[in-house]
N, CA, C and O atoms as a GROMACS GRO file, in nm:
protein
  264
    1MET      N    1  -7.696   9.325  13.834
    1MET     CA    2  -7.763   9.238  13.740
    1MET      C    3  -7.811   9.115  13.815
    1MET      O    4  -7.734   9.056  13.891
    2SER      N    5  -7.935   9.075  13.796
    2SER     CA    6  -7.990   8.957  13.863
    2SER      C    7  -7.983   8.837  13.769
    2SER      O    8  -7.953   8.852  13.651
    3ALA      N    9  -8.011   8.718  13.824
    3ALA     CA   10  -8.007   8.595  13.744
    3ALA      C   11  -8.108   8.598  13.631
    3ALA      O   12  -8.092   8.527  13.531
    4SER      N   13  -8.213   8.678  13.645
    4SER     CA   14  -8.315   8.682  13.540
    4SER      C   15  -8.284   8.785  13.432
    4SER      O   16  -8.357   8.794  13.333
    5GLN      N   17  -8.178   8.862  13.449
    5GLN     CA   18  -8.140   8.962  13.350
    5GLN      C   19  -8.022   8.912  13.268
    5GLN      O   20  -7.917   8.882  13.324
    6PRO      N   21  -8.036   8.903  13.134
    6PRO     CA   22  -7.924   8.860  13.050
    6PRO      C   23  -7.808   8.957  13.058
    6PRO      O   24  -7.826   9.077  13.078
    7ALA      N   25  -7.687   8.904  13.042
    7ALA     CA   26  -7.567   8.986  13.047
    7ALA      C   27  -7.544   9.063  12.918
    7ALA      O   28  -7.473   9.164  12.918
    8HIS      N   29  -7.603   9.016  12.806
    8HIS     CA   30  -7.582   9.081  12.677
    8HIS      C   31  -7.702   9.054  12.587
    8HIS      O   32  -7.784   8.966  12.615
    9ASP      N   33  -7.711   9.130  12.479
    9ASP     CA   34  -7.815   9.105  12.381
    9ASP      C   35  -7.777   8.985  12.296
    9ASP      O   36  -7.661   8.970  12.258
   10ALA      N   37  -7.874   8.899  12.266
   10ALA     CA   38  -7.849   8.781  12.183
   10ALA      C   39  -7.861   8.817  12.036
   10ALA      O   40  -7.940   8.904  12.000
   11PRO      N   41  -7.782   8.751  11.949
   11PRO     CA   42  -7.794   8.776  11.806
   11PRO      C   43  -7.928   8.726  11.750
   11PRO      O   44  -7.976   8.778  11.649
   12ALA      N   45  -7.987   8.626  11.814
   12ALA     CA   46  -8.117   8.572  11.774
   12ALA      C   47  -8.186   8.519  11.898
   12ALA      O   48  -8.120   8.469  11.989
   13THR      N   49  -8.317   8.529  11.902
   13THR     CA   50  -8.394   8.475  12.012
   13THR      C   51  -8.498   8.380  11.956
   13THR      O   52  -8.567   8.411  11.860
   14HIS      N   53  -8.508   8.262  12.018
   14HIS     CA   54  -8.601   8.159  11.975
   14HIS      C   55  -8.690   8.119  12.092
   14HIS      O   56  -8.644   8.113  12.206
   15VAL      N   57  -8.817   8.093  12.064
   15VAL     CA   58  -8.910   8.045  12.164
   15VAL      C   59  -8.927   7.896  12.142
   15VAL      O   60  -8.958   7.853  12.031
   16VAL      N   61  -8.907   7.816  12.248
   16VAL     CA   62  -8.916   7.671  12.238
   16VAL      C   63  -9.032   7.620  12.323
   16VAL      O   64  -9.081   7.690  12.412
   17GLN      N   65  -9.075   7.498  12.294
   17GLN     CA   66  -9.190   7.438  12.361
   17GLN      C   67  -9.154   7.349  12.479
   17GLN      O   68  -9.242   7.311  12.557
   18THR      N   69  -9.026   7.314  12.494
   18THR     CA   70  -8.981   7.230  12.605
   18THR      C   71  -8.856   7.291  12.667
   18THR      O   72  -8.782   7.364  12.601
   19ARG      N   73  -8.833   7.261  12.795
   19ARG     CA   74  -8.715   7.313  12.864
   19ARG      C   75  -8.586   7.253  12.809
   19ARG      O   76  -8.482   7.319  12.807
   20ARG      N   77  -8.592   7.127  12.764
   20ARG     CA   78  -8.472   7.059  12.712
   20ARG      C   79  -8.483   7.047  12.561
   20ARG      O   80  -8.584   6.999  12.509
   21PHE      N   81  -8.380   7.090  12.491
   21PHE     CA   82  -8.381   7.093  12.345
   21PHE      C   83  -8.236   7.096  12.297
   21PHE      O   84  -8.144   7.107  12.378
   22SER      N   85  -8.215   7.088  12.167
   22SER     CA   86  -8.079   7.093  12.113
   22SER      C   87  -8.064   7.214  12.022
   22SER      O   88  -8.161   7.265  11.966
   23CYS      N   89  -7.940   7.258  12.008
   23CYS     CA   90  -7.904   7.366  11.917
   23CYS      C   91  -7.785   7.319  11.835
   23CYS      O   92  -7.689   7.265  11.890
   24ASP      N   93  -7.790   7.341  11.703
   24ASP     CA   94  -7.676   7.307  11.617
   24ASP      C   95  -7.636   7.427  11.531
   24ASP      O   96  -7.563   7.412  11.433
   25GLY      N   97  -7.682   7.543  11.567
   25GLY     CA   98  -7.650   7.664  11.492
   25GLY      C   99  -7.743   7.688  11.375
   25GLY      O  100  -7.748   7.799  11.322
   26GLY      N  101  -7.817   7.584  11.333
   26GLY     CA  102  -7.919   7.598  11.231
   26GLY      C  103  -7.871   7.629  11.092
   26GLY      O  104  -7.951   7.668  11.007
   27GLU      N  105  -7.744   7.615  11.064
   27GLU     CA  106  -7.695   7.650  10.931
   27GLU      C  107  -7.628   7.531  10.862
   27GLU      O  108  -7.534   7.550  10.785
   28GLY      N  109  -7.674   7.410  10.888
   28GLY     CA  110  -7.618   7.293  10.825
   28GLY      C  111  -7.469   7.281  10.853
   28GLY      O  112  -7.426   7.285  10.968
   29ALA      N  113  -7.389   7.266  10.747
   29ALA     CA  114  -7.244   7.250  10.763
   29ALA      C  115  -7.178   7.375  10.820
   29ALA      O  116  -7.066   7.368  10.871
   30LEU      N  117  -7.245   7.489  10.814
   30LEU     CA  118  -7.189   7.613  10.869
   30LEU      C  119  -7.227   7.635  11.014
   30LEU      O  120  -7.189   7.736  11.074
   31GLY      N  121  -7.304   7.541  11.071
   31GLY     CA  122  -7.347   7.554  11.210
   31GLY      C  123  -7.236   7.516  11.307
   31GLY      O  124  -7.119   7.544  11.283
   32HIS      N  125  -7.274   7.450  11.416
   32HIS     CA  126  -7.178   7.406  11.517
   32HIS      C  127  -7.220   7.268  11.567
   32HIS      O  128  -7.330   7.222  11.534
   33PRO      N  129  -7.136   7.202  11.647
   33PRO     CA  130  -7.176   7.072  11.701
   33PRO      C  131  -7.307   7.084  11.778
   33PRO      O  132  -7.331   7.184  11.845
   34ARG      N  133  -7.391   6.982  11.770
   34ARG     CA  134  -7.518   6.983  11.842
   34ARG      C  135  -7.491   6.977  11.992
   34ARG      O  136  -7.415   6.892  12.040
   35VAL      N  137  -7.554   7.067  12.064
   35VAL     CA  138  -7.546   7.068  12.210
   35VAL      C  139  -7.688   7.062  12.265
   35VAL      O  140  -7.780   7.119  12.207
   36TRP      N  141  -7.704   6.992  12.377
   36TRP     CA  142  -7.833   6.985  12.444
   36TRP      C  143  -7.834   7.087  12.556
   36TRP      O  144  -7.741   7.094  12.636
   37LEU      N  145  -7.940   7.166  12.561
   37LEU     CA  146  -7.953   7.273  12.659
   37LEU      C  147  -8.080   7.255  12.739
   37LEU      O  148  -8.178   7.199  12.689
   38THR      N  149  -8.080   7.302  12.862
   38THR     CA  150  -8.199   7.298  12.947
   38THR      C  151  -8.220   7.438  13.003
   38THR      O  152  -8.131   7.495  13.065
   39ILE      N  153  -8.338   7.492  12.981
   39ILE     CA  154  -8.370   7.626  13.032
   39ILE      C  155  -8.395   7.618  13.182
   39ILE      O  156  -8.484   7.545  13.226
   40PRO      N  157  -8.317   7.691  13.261
   40PRO     CA  158  -8.338   7.690  13.406
   40PRO      C  159  -8.470   7.759  13.443
   40PRO      O  160  -8.508   7.860  13.384
   41GLN      N  161  -8.539   7.704  13.541
   41GLN     CA  162  -8.664   7.766  13.585
   41GLN      C  163  -8.638   7.903  13.645
   41GLN      O  164  -8.723   7.992  13.637
   42GLU      N  165  -8.522   7.922  13.706
   42GLU     CA  166  -8.491   8.050  13.772
   42GLU      C  167  -8.486   8.166  13.674
   42GLU      O  168  -8.526   8.278  13.708
   43THR      N  169  -8.436   8.142  13.552
   43THR     CA  170  -8.418   8.251  13.458
   43THR      C  171  -8.525   8.253  13.348
   43THR      O  172  -8.568   8.360  13.306
   44GLY      N  173  -8.567   8.133  13.302
   44GLY     CA  174  -8.664   8.126  13.193
   44GLY      C  175  -8.601   8.140  13.056
   44GLY      O  176  -8.672   8.147  12.955
   45TRP      N  177  -8.468   8.145  13.049
   45TRP     CA  178  -8.397   8.155  12.922
   45TRP      C  179  -8.257   8.094  12.936
   45TRP      O  180  -8.207   8.075  13.047
   46ILE      N  181  -8.196   8.065  12.822
   46ILE     CA  182  -8.058   8.015  12.818
   46ILE      C  183  -7.997   8.057  12.686
   46ILE      O  184  -8.066   8.063  12.584
   47ASP      N  185  -7.866   8.086  12.687
   47ASP     CA  186  -7.792   8.119  12.566
   47ASP      C  187  -7.710   7.998  12.524
   47ASP      O  188  -7.651   7.931  12.609
   48CYS      N  189  -7.704   7.971  12.395
   48CYS     CA  190  -7.620   7.865  12.342
   48CYS      C  191  -7.474   7.905  12.360
   48CYS      O  192  -7.437   8.017  12.325
   49PRO      N  193  -7.390   7.816  12.413
   49PRO     CA  194  -7.250   7.852  12.433
   49PRO      C  195  -7.170   7.866  12.303
   49PRO      O  196  -7.062   7.924  12.304
   50TYR      N  197  -7.221   7.813  12.193
   50TYR     CA  198  -7.151   7.824  12.065
   50TYR      C  199  -7.192   7.948  11.986
   50TYR      O  200  -7.107   8.028  11.948
   51CYS      N  201  -7.322   7.963  11.962
   51CYS     CA  202  -7.367   8.069  11.871
   51CYS      C  203  -7.434   8.187  11.942
   51CYS      O  204  -7.475   8.283  11.876
   52ASP      N  205  -7.447   8.180  12.074
   52ASP     CA  206  -7.508   8.286  12.155
   52ASP      C  207  -7.656   8.308  12.128
   52ASP      O  208  -7.713   8.406  12.178
   53ALA      N  209  -7.720   8.220  12.051
   53ALA     CA  210  -7.865   8.233  12.032
   53ALA      C  211  -7.932   8.217  12.168
   53ALA      O  212  -7.893   8.132  12.247
   54ARG      N  213  -8.033   8.298  12.194
   54ARG     CA  214  -8.106   8.292  12.320
   54ARG      C  215  -8.233   8.211  12.300
   54ARG      O  216  -8.304   8.229  12.200
   55TYR      N  217  -8.262   8.123  12.394
   55TYR     CA  218  -8.383   8.042  12.390
   55TYR      C  219  -8.466   8.073  12.513
   55TYR      O  220  -8.416   8.075  12.625
   56THR      N  221  -8.594   8.097  12.490
   56THR     CA  222  -8.688   8.120  12.599
   56THR      C  223  -8.800   8.017  12.588
   56THR      O  224  -8.830   7.969  12.479
   57LEU      N  225  -8.859   7.984  12.700
   57LEU     CA  226  -8.968   7.887  12.702
   57LEU      C  227  -9.100   7.957  12.674
   57LEU      O  228  -9.132   8.059  12.734
   58ASP      N  229  -9.176   7.900  12.581
   58ASP     CA  230  -9.309   7.952  12.549
   58ASP      C  231  -9.393   7.947  12.676
   58ASP      O  232  -9.405   7.840  12.736
   59PRO      N  233  -9.450   8.057  12.720
   59PRO     CA  234  -9.530   8.058  12.843
   59PRO      C  235  -9.652   7.967  12.834
   59PRO      O  236  -9.708   7.931  12.937
   60ASN      N  237  -9.694   7.930  12.714
   60ASN     CA  238  -9.809   7.842  12.696
   60ASN      C  239  -9.769   7.696  12.675
   60ASN      O  240  -9.855   7.612  12.650
   61ALA      N  241  -9.640   7.666  12.684
   61ALA     CA  242  -9.591   7.530  12.664
   61ALA      C  243  -9.638   7.440  12.778
   61ALA      O  244  -9.649   7.483  12.893
   62ALA      N  245  -9.665   7.315  12.744
   62ALA     CA  246  -9.703   7.217  12.846
   62ALA      C  247  -9.584   7.190  12.935
   62ALA      O  248  -9.470   7.190  12.889
   63HIS      N  249  -9.609   7.166  13.062
   63HIS     CA  250  -9.501   7.134  13.156
   63HIS      C  251  -9.441   7.001  13.116
   63HIS      O  252  -9.513   6.902  13.105
   64ASP      N  253  -9.308   6.997  13.093
   64ASP     CA  254  -9.244   6.875  13.046
   64ASP      C  255  -9.163   6.804  13.152
   64ASP      O  256  -9.092   6.709  13.120
   65GLY      N  257  -9.171   6.846  13.276
   65GLY     CA  258  -9.104   6.775  13.384
   65GLY      C  259  -8.958   6.809  13.403
   65GLY      O  260  -8.894   6.751  13.491
   66HIS      N  261  -8.901   6.899  13.325
   66HIS     CA  262  -8.760   6.934  13.340
   66HIS      C  263  -8.748   7.063  13.416
   66HIS      O  264  -8.637   7.110  13.440
   0.00000   0.00000   0.00000
C-alpha cells in the first residue's frame, strides 16, 4: 500500500475547497469535538480521526498556500 492509497473505505467522502478545514462530525450535539485538519499534498486526502469521514481537495480549488 502506498501513501496515496487509503487503508480502508471511508463512511463518507467530502470534497473541500481548501487544504485546511475543520470537521465536527456534522451532526450537531451528536457530532464530535471540532478538529482542524490539513490535507497533505502527498496524498490529496485525509481522514477525520473521530468520525473517519474522508476529505479530498477539489482539483479546481484555488491554491491556498497550505
